[in-house]
N, C-alpha and C positions, 0 to 999 in steps of 0.2 A: 891187199894189205890194209889193215884197219888204220884209219887216220887217228892220230892222237888229238884229243880234245884239249884246247887251251882253256884256261880258267874263265876268260871273258867271251868265249864263243857263244853265239846265239844257238839255243836249242829250239829247233823248229816245231817240236811236238806241241800241238795245241795252238800254235800261232795262227792267226787269221791272215791269209795272204790273198791279195787281189792281183790277178794276172790278166793283163790285156794282151791280145794277140795269142790267146791260149789254145787256139784250134790247130796250130801247126808249128813246125820249126822249133825254135828255142823255147817259146812259150809253152808248147805242148810238152816238151822234154822236162822243163822245170816243174810243170804240173804233176807229171808222173813221179819225179824224184821226191817232191814235197809230199805227195800222197803217201809214199813209202815211209816218210818220216812223221806221218799222222798230223800234218798241218791241216787246218780247215781252209778250204779253197773257194774263192769266188772267181769264176772264169768268165772272161768277156772276149767275144769275137763276133764277126758279122753273122755267121751261119748258125742258127739255133740248132739245126739237126746235127751238125758236126760236134757242137758243144755237148749236146745230150748224149751222143755216142761216147765221147771222151769221159764224161761224168760217170756214165754207167760202168765203166771199167776201172775207175779209181776207187780203191778201198779206203775211203775217208769221207768226211762230211764235205759235200760240194753243193754250191749254189751257182747256177748259170745266169748270166746277165747279157744276153745277145744285144749288140749295138754296133752300128756303123760309125766309127769314130770320125769319119769325114763330115758327118752332119748330125752328130749326137746332141741331145739335150744333156749337157754335162752336169747341171745341177740335179736333175732327176736321176741320172745314172749314178752319181756319187751318193746321193741319198739312199738309193736302193742298195748300193754296195755296203754302206754303213749299217743299214737295217738287216742285212743278210744274217750276220752273226752278232750284231750289237757293237762292233768295233772293227778296226783294221790295224794290224801290226806292221804289215809289209805290203808295199805296192810294187809290182814288177811291171814296168812299162816296156812290154815286149812287142807291141803292135808296131808295124812299120811296112813301108813299101820301098822297093828298090827302083833304080833307073838305069836305062840303057839308051842314051841318046846324047849326041854332041851338043854342046852349049849353043853353037851358032844356029842350030835349026830347032831348038827346043822352045815352044811357045810358052808365054807367061802362065797359061792355065795349067800346064804340066807342073811348073814350079809351085804354083799355088796348091795343087793337090798333094805334092810331096810335103810341103810345109804344114798343111792342115793335119795330115795323118802323123807325120814323123815328129813334128815340133809342137804345133798348137794343141793337139789332143792331150799329150802328157802335161803340158803347162796348164790347160784348163782343168784337168782332173786334180792336179796338185793345188791349184788355186782354190778349188772348192774344199779340199781336205784340210788345208793349213789351219783354218780357224777351229776345226772340229776334232782333229786327232793328230798325234805326233807319230805318224807312220814312217818307217824306214823306206826311203825311195830308192828303188833299184832301177837304173836306167840302162836299157840295152842300146848302146850307141853303136859305134863302128870304128874300125881303123880309118875309115873315110871321114870320121869326125876329128881326126888328128892330122890328116894330110889329104890332098886332092888326088883323084884318079880320073883319067879320061873316060868320058861316057857317063860320069856320075856327078856332074856339077851341082844339080839340085839336091841330090841325095847327100852329097858331102856338105852342102850348105845347111841342110836341115839337121844333120848330125853335129856339125860344128855349133850350131845355135843351141841344140839340146845340151851339149856339154857346157857351154857358156852359162846357160840359165841355171842348171843345177849346181855348178861350181859356185856361182854367185849366191844361190839359195843357202848353201852350207855356211857361207860367211855371214849372211844376214839373219838366218833363223837357226834356232837350236833343233835342227832336223837332221837325222842321220841320212846320208846319201852315199850310194855306191854306184859309180859310173863304170859300165862294162864296155870295153872296146874290143869286140871280136874281129878277127880277120875273116877269111873265107871259111864258112861252116857248111856242112852238107845239109842244106835246106832247099826249099823251093824259091828262094829269094830272086834268083835270076829268071825263073820261069814267069813269075808274076810281076817282074819289074816293068815300069812304064816306059814306053818309047815316045818319040816326038809326036806320034799320031795320037797318043793317049791310050793306045792298045797295049796289051800285055806282050812282053818280049817273046814268051813262049818257047824259049830255048834254055836248056840247062848248060851253063858255061862249064867247059872242061875243068877249069881251075876250081869251080865250086864243087864239082864231083870229087876232086882230090883234096877238098878242105878237111877241116877238123870234124870228126864225127859229132853229131849234134848232142848225144848223151855225154860225151867227154866234155864238150863245151859247157853244158848245163851243170855238170858235176863241179867244174872249176868255178863257175859263177857262184854256186851255193857255198863253196868253200870260202870264196872271197866275201860273200855276204855274212857268213857265220863269223868270220874274223873282223867284220865291220870295216873292211878296207874302203878307202876313198875312191880308188881307181884300180880296175882289174883289166889288164891287157891279155887277151887270149889269141895268140897268132903264131904263125910259123914264119914264112919268108917275109910277110908284111911287117913283122916286128923289126927286122933288119933294115927294111926300107924306112921305117919310122925314125930310127936313129940316124940313118943316112940323111934323111930329110932335115935334121937339125944340124948335123956336123959337116955335111958336104952337100949342100942343097943343089949345086949345079949338076953333080953326078946323079943325085936323086931324080931330078926332072928328066934327065936323059934316059934313065932306066925306066921310069914310070910310063913314059910314052910307049915303050915297047911292051911293058909288063901288063898293062891294062887296057890297051886300045881295043875299042869295039867299033864296028861299022854301024852307022845309024840305019834304022829300018824305016 
C-alpha cells in the first residue's frame, strides 16, 4: 500500500545522507532504501571492501569513507564527508557494538570500548559538524537506552548516554534530531557483541532471530525521519516491557531477569 505523503514530510530525493555503520544491519538496510529514493549517500564502516561491494550495487551517487570509529580522526573524517558532495543534509548514526557479559565480571576496558563506539563517536562527529552545517541527526539507539537488561550493562549505559546527549542537543541548538529506539531486529548484533574477555559473542540469540526484519525496521525509521519525529520506538514485546518499566517497575525487574538473562562467556 502506498503511504500518503504529509505536507511537511522530507523528500529524500537528492538529499545528501551520511550513514555510519553502513556495511551491515540497519545501516545497510537504510542505505538500500535511500538509494531507491535517489538520495546521495556517504557510507562509513570499518571494512573498505564491504563498503565497495555495497556501493557497487546501489543505483545512486555514493561515496565511501572507510573508518574505524574506535580510533578515528574525526576532524579529518568529517571534513572528507562534507567534501564528498559539498554539504550534508542528514547524518544517520547507525554504527554500534553490542554486549553479552554480566556487570560483575566485565572489565573497565570493555566498557570503554562500548562507550567509544556507541557514544563518543557520534558525539565527536556531531561536534565537528555543528559549526559547519545544520544536518538532521538520526540516532540509532535501542530499547536498552530506555531501560536496563541483564548482560548489557555497558551497552545500555552507552545508549542511555546517547539519548541524553541528543535530547539535550535539541534543546540547546536549532538542530533537528530523531532518536530511534529499536527492540530486537534481525541483524548480527548478538554475533559481534563483546563479552567480558573482549572477544565476540559469536552466537546468534534466538530472540534476535525472531526479531523485526531489518528492512521493516529501516522502512519505519525512514517514515519517522520523513515526518521529522523526535523519537521513534520500533519494538514488539520490548515495548510492553518499556511501559511496564514506568508503571509497574517491581514487576518489570522480575520479568526482565528471565526475559534477557545470558550466561557470561
